[in-house]
C-alpha positions as CSV (number, residue, x, y, z in Angstrom):
1,M,10.2,40.0,9.1
2,S,9.8,36.5,7.5
3,I,10.7,33.2,8.3
4,E,12.0,30.6,6.3
5,I,10.4,27.5,5.3
6,K,12.7,24.8,5.6
7,I,12.1,20.7,4.9
8,P,11.2,19.2,8.2
9,S,12.2,15.8,9.0
10,V,9.4,13.1,8.3
11,G,11.1,9.8,9.3
12,E,14.3,8.3,10.8
13,S,15.8,7.1,7.8
14,I,14.9,9.8,5.2
15,V,17.3,12.3,3.7
16,G,14.8,13.8,1.1
17,G,12.2,13.9,-1.1
18,L,10.4,15.7,-3.8
19,L,8.7,18.7,-3.8
20,S,6.3,17.9,-6.3
21,V,3.4,20.6,-6.2
22,W,2.9,23.9,-4.4
23,H,-0.6,24.2,-3.4
24,Q,-0.3,28.4,-3.1
25,A,0.9,30.5,-6.0
26,D,4.3,32.4,-5.1
27,G,3.2,35.7,-3.6
28,A,-0.2,34.2,-2.3
29,T,-1.0,35.4,1.4
30,V,-1.8,32.5,3.5
31,V,-3.0,31.9,6.9
32,Q,-2.1,29.6,9.6
33,G,-2.7,25.9,8.8
34,D,-3.0,26.0,4.9
35,V,-1.2,23.9,2.8
36,L,1.3,24.7,0.9
37,F,3.2,22.1,-0.8
38,T,3.5,18.1,-0.9
39,L,7.0,16.3,-0.1
40,E,7.1,13.2,-1.8
41,T,9.4,10.4,-0.9
42,D,10.6,6.9,-1.3
43,K,7.8,6.2,1.4
44,V,5.0,8.4,1.7
45,S,3.7,12.1,0.4
46,T,3.5,14.8,3.1
47,E,1.6,17.9,3.0
48,I,3.5,20.5,4.8
49,V,1.3,23.3,6.1
50,A,2.2,27.0,7.2
51,E,3.2,27.7,10.8
52,R,1.9,31.2,10.6
53,A,0.1,33.5,8.2
54,G,1.9,35.6,5.8
55,V,3.3,36.0,1.9
56,L,4.4,32.9,0.4
57,H,7.6,33.1,-1.6
58,H,8.7,30.3,-3.4
59,L,12.7,29.7,-3.8
60,V,12.6,25.8,-5.3
61,A,10.5,25.1,-7.9
62,Q,7.9,22.4,-8.0
63,G,9.3,19.2,-9.4
64,A,12.6,19.9,-7.4
65,E,14.4,17.5,-5.4
66,V,15.1,18.9,-2.4
67,K,17.0,17.9,1.6
68,I,15.5,17.4,4.9
69,G,16.5,21.0,6.4
70,Q,16.2,22.7,3.0
71,I,15.1,26.3,2.5
72,V,12.4,26.0,-0.3
73,G,10.5,29.1,0.6
74,S,9.8,32.6,3.2
75,L,6.9,33.5,4.5
76,E,6.6,37.4,4.8
77,E,4.8,39.1,7.8
78,S,1.8,41.2,6.2
79,S,-0.2,43.7,7.6
80,V,-3.2,42.9,5.0
81,T,-5.8,40.2,6.1
82,P,-5.2,37.7,4.6
83,V,-7.4,36.3,1.7
84,P,-7.6,32.7,0.4
85,A,-5.2,32.2,-2.3
86,P,-6.4,31.3,-5.7
87,E,-5.4,28.0,-6.6
88,P,-2.7,27.5,-9.0
89,K,-3.1,26.3,-12.5
90,V,-2.3,22.6,-13.1
91,E,-1.6,20.7,-16.0
92,S,-3.1,17.0,-17.1
93,P,-2.4,14.7,-15.6
94,P,-2.4,16.5,-11.9
95,P,1.0,17.5,-10.5
96,S,0.0,15.8,-7.2
97,A,-0.2,12.6,-9.1
98,F,2.5,12.9,-11.9
99,P,4.9,15.7,-10.5
100,R,6.5,18.4,-13.5
101,L,9.8,17.3,-13.5
102,R,12.5,18.2,-16.1
103,V,11.5,16.8,-19.9
104,Q,12.4,16.5,-23.3
105,N,9.7,16.0,-25.5
106,S,9.6,14.7,-28.7
107,D,6.8,13.6,-31.2
108,R,7.5,10.4,-30.2
109,S,8.7,10.1,-26.7
110,T,8.9,12.2,-23.3
111,R,11.1,11.6,-20.7
112,K,10.9,12.7,-17.0
113,K,12.6,11.9,-13.7
114,M,11.1,8.8,-11.9
115,S,9.4,10.1,-8.7
116,P,11.1,9.1,-5.3
117,L,8.3,6.3,-4.6
118,R,8.9,4.4,-7.7
119,R,12.4,4.7,-7.8
120,K,12.2,3.3,-4.0
121,I,9.9,0.5,-5.6
122,A,12.1,-0.6,-8.5
123,A,14.9,-0.9,-6.3
124,Q,13.0,-2.9,-3.9
125,L,11.8,-5.3,-6.1
126,V,15.4,-5.4,-8.1
127,M,16.9,-6.7,-4.5
128,A,14.5,-8.9,-3.7
129,Q,15.1,-10.8,-6.9
130,Q,18.8,-10.3,-6.4
131,T,19.0,-11.6,-3.0
132,A,16.0,-14.0,-2.5
133,A,15.6,-17.4,-3.7
134,I,12.0,-16.8,-4.8
135,L,10.0,-19.3,-5.9
136,T,6.2,-19.2,-6.5
137,T,3.8,-22.1,-6.0
138,F,-0.1,-22.0,-7.4
139,N,-3.4,-23.3,-5.8
140,E,-7.5,-22.3,-6.5
141,C,-10.2,-21.9,-4.0
142,D,-13.9,-22.2,-4.5
143,M,-15.5,-19.0,-3.7
144,S,-19.0,-20.0,-3.3
145,A,-19.1,-20.1,0.6
146,V,-17.5,-16.8,0.9
147,M,-19.7,-15.1,-1.3
148,E,-22.9,-16.6,0.1
149,W,-21.9,-15.7,3.3
150,R,-21.3,-12.2,2.5
151,T,-24.6,-12.0,0.3
152,R,-26.5,-12.8,3.2
153,Y,-24.9,-10.7,6.2
154,K,-23.7,-7.7,3.9
155,E,-26.3,-5.4,4.9
156,T,-26.3,-6.3,8.3
157,F,-22.6,-6.0,8.7
158,L,-22.7,-2.3,7.0
159,K,-25.5,-1.3,9.4
160,E,-24.0,-2.6,12.3
161,H,-20.6,-1.5,11.6
162,G,-20.4,1.0,9.2
163,V,-18.2,-0.6,6.9
164,K,-18.9,-3.0,3.8
165,L,-17.8,-6.8,4.5
166,G,-15.5,-7.7,1.6
167,F,-13.5,-10.9,0.9
168,M,-10.1,-9.3,2.2
169,S,-11.0,-10.1,5.5
170,F,-11.8,-13.7,5.1
171,F,-8.2,-14.0,3.3
172,L,-6.9,-12.0,6.2
173,K,-8.2,-14.4,8.7
174,S,-7.4,-17.5,6.6
175,I,-3.6,-16.1,6.3
176,V,-3.3,-15.7,10.0
177,A,-4.4,-19.0,10.4
178,A,-2.3,-20.8,8.0
179,L,0.8,-19.0,9.3
180,K,0.2,-20.5,12.9
181,T,0.2,-23.4,11.1
182,V,3.5,-23.1,8.6
183,P,5.5,-20.4,11.0
184,A,8.7,-20.7,8.4
185,L,6.6,-18.2,6.4
186,N,6.4,-15.9,9.7
187,S,10.4,-15.7,9.6
188,R,13.1,-14.0,7.8
189,I,16.8,-14.2,7.3
190,D,18.9,-11.6,9.1
191,G,22.4,-12.1,8.4
192,E,23.3,-16.0,9.3
193,D,20.6,-15.8,11.7
194,L,16.7,-16.8,11.4
195,I,14.0,-14.4,13.5
196,L,10.9,-16.2,13.8
197,N,7.7,-13.6,14.7
198,H,5.4,-14.2,17.1
199,Y,3.2,-11.4,16.2
200,Y,0.8,-10.9,12.5
201,D,1.3,-7.9,10.9
202,I,-0.1,-8.5,7.4
203,G,0.8,-5.9,4.3
204,V,-2.2,-4.9,2.3
205,A,-0.8,-3.6,-0.9
206,V,-2.5,-0.8,-2.4
207,G,-2.0,0.6,-5.9
208,T,-2.2,4.2,-6.0
209,E,-1.5,6.4,-8.9
210,R,2.3,7.2,-7.2
211,G,2.5,3.7,-7.3
212,L,2.3,0.9,-5.0
213,V,2.4,1.1,-1.3
214,V,2.0,-1.5,1.5
215,P,0.3,-0.4,4.8
216,V,0.5,-3.0,7.4
217,I,-2.7,-3.8,9.5
218,R,-1.2,-4.5,12.8
219,D,-2.4,-7.8,15.4
220,A,-4.4,-9.1,12.7
221,D,-4.8,-12.2,14.9
222,R,-6.9,-10.0,17.6
223,K,-8.9,-8.3,15.3
224,S,-12.6,-8.7,14.0
225,F,-14.0,-8.6,10.5
226,A,-15.3,-5.8,11.1
227,Q,-12.0,-4.4,12.7
228,L,-10.1,-5.7,9.8
229,E,-12.6,-4.0,6.9
230,S,-12.2,-0.9,8.4
231,D,-8.5,-0.9,8.8
232,I,-8.3,-1.7,5.3
233,H,-10.8,1.3,4.2
234,Q,-8.7,3.7,6.2
235,F,-5.9,2.5,4.3
236,A,-6.9,2.4,1.1
237,Q,-8.6,6.0,1.4
238,S,-5.2,7.1,3.1
239,A,-3.3,5.7,0.1
240,R,-5.2,7.4,-2.4
241,D,-4.8,10.6,-0.6
242,G,-1.4,10.3,-0.3
243,K,-1.9,10.9,3.5
244,L,-0.2,7.7,4.9
245,R,2.2,7.8,7.6
246,I,5.8,6.3,7.4
247,E,5.0,3.9,10.5
248,D,2.0,2.2,8.4
249,L,4.4,0.7,6.2
250,Q,7.1,-0.1,8.7
251,G,7.1,-4.1,10.5
252,G,4.7,-6.6,8.2
253,V,5.5,-10.3,8.3
254,F,3.7,-11.1,5.3
255,T,2.2,-9.4,2.2
256,I,-1.2,-9.8,0.6
257,S,-1.9,-8.4,-3.0
258,N,-4.9,-8.4,-4.8
259,G,-4.4,-8.3,-8.4
260,G,-8.1,-9.5,-9.3
261,V,-9.4,-5.6,-8.9
262,Y,-7.5,-5.2,-12.2
263,G,-8.7,-8.4,-13.6
264,S,-5.4,-10.2,-13.2
265,L,-5.9,-13.9,-13.7
266,L,-2.4,-15.4,-12.5
267,S,0.4,-13.9,-11.6
268,T,3.6,-14.5,-9.9
269,P,4.1,-11.5,-6.8
270,I,7.3,-10.7,-5.8
271,V,8.1,-11.3,-2.1
272,N,8.5,-7.9,-0.2
273,P,11.8,-8.1,1.5
274,P,13.1,-8.9,4.4
275,Q,9.6,-10.7,4.4
276,S,9.6,-14.6,3.6
277,G,6.2,-14.4,1.4
278,I,3.8,-12.9,-0.3
279,L,-0.1,-14.3,-1.6
280,G,-1.6,-13.1,-4.9
281,L,-5.2,-13.1,-5.6
282,H,-7.0,-12.8,-8.4
283,K,-10.0,-12.2,-10.7
284,I,-12.7,-14.1,-9.9
285,M,-14.3,-16.4,-12.6
286,E,-16.9,-19.0,-13.0
287,R,-15.7,-21.9,-14.4
288,P,-16.6,-25.9,-14.6
289,V,-15.4,-28.1,-11.9
290,A,-15.8,-31.2,-10.7
291,V,-17.5,-31.9,-7.3
292,Q,-18.5,-35.1,-6.1
293,D,-18.5,-37.3,-9.5
294,H,-20.3,-33.8,-11.0
295,V,-19.4,-31.0,-13.2
296,V,-20.7,-27.9,-12.0
297,I,-20.3,-24.1,-12.3
298,R,-18.3,-22.5,-9.7
299,P,-16.9,-18.6,-9.0
300,M,-12.9,-20.0,-8.8
301,M,-9.7,-17.7,-7.9
302,N,-6.1,-18.6,-8.4
303,L,-4.2,-18.2,-5.5
304,A,-0.3,-17.6,-6.2
305,L,2.1,-17.8,-3.2
306,S,5.6,-16.7,-3.9
307,Y,7.9,-17.4,-0.9
308,D,11.9,-17.5,-0.1
309,H,13.1,-20.8,-0.9
310,R,15.8,-20.2,1.6
311,V,13.5,-20.4,4.5
312,V,10.2,-21.9,2.9
313,D,10.3,-25.3,1.6
314,G,8.1,-26.3,-0.9
315,K,5.8,-28.8,1.4
316,E,5.4,-25.9,3.7
317,A,4.6,-23.4,0.9
318,V,1.9,-26.2,-0.5
319,T,0.8,-26.5,3.0
320,F,0.1,-22.9,3.6
321,L,-2.1,-22.5,0.4
322,I,-4.0,-25.8,1.3
323,K,-4.7,-24.3,4.7
324,V,-6.1,-20.7,3.2
325,K,-8.1,-22.9,0.6
326,E,-9.8,-24.9,3.4
327,A,-10.8,-21.8,5.1
328,I,-11.9,-19.8,2.7
329,E,-14.1,-22.7,1.0
330,D,-15.5,-23.4,4.7
331,P,-15.6,-20.2,6.5
332,V,-16.5,-21.6,9.5
333,R,-13.0,-22.4,10.2
334,L,-12.1,-19.0,10.4
335,L,-14.9,-18.5,13.4
336,L,-13.8,-21.6,15.1
337,N,-9.7,-20.2,15.3
């Protein structure tokens, strides 16, 4: 007796995806709970496990596009005691990161199909550019105070909360304060209506081998520094492992993206629809600045706010950036808030 292995429903709006890799070989004996294959969609990657023990038979090759409900394999009941299946051979780079697709190779180029996630990213970026009036304004902030706080309290923070104190929690706190000051950036256009949000779910862009994903930190205004750092750490780990849930990526009102971790000195981030704003952070660089009529060396960071000019005026954008700058340069403001 055998049972069919079907592509399960992984989200209301998802109709298909990519069977990116079989984790068990064709003909392998598996036990209940073994990971059979990874389903990669335009939002997340999901590991599909065996519902019972049996001998696995592939009906679809890895790298194939599949639909929800499609039969991709079967499990045949076996009287033999299951033993762990040998690891399937993988090529470099790993299929889980770069699925093995139909390609045309030559000495000068390689052709392969884009993954669902990469296609989704491309479509979102083009749509943002075509449907919104995106403008970017810039400022800079002195990171001295935040760096001093971090150096002073990082060991105590780690010991008490089990998570490292980073810079992102300071920026999340400052963004919430700035959104409260400039509510236009916490709104979005819906047809001919303007929806003003009264909550602060902030998306944090995370780069992975499969592409950029933006998990959302819920109710950032109600969370402590430790809770924010814990959320950031967990989301980053889940994103790298391809284990983010669809609900982790939905409902954000604003996005923060840190290109500085890759060495970016300045950029113009693209708004994540239907949101109206995104804050880009950049590399911290020591450079001379004027402070009280003296030239001093300070760790400076460029800030870039891209926003939908249909919703947000230039004055409001500048006000937002100044609010963020003031909070970062004087972190006591964050505690008072």
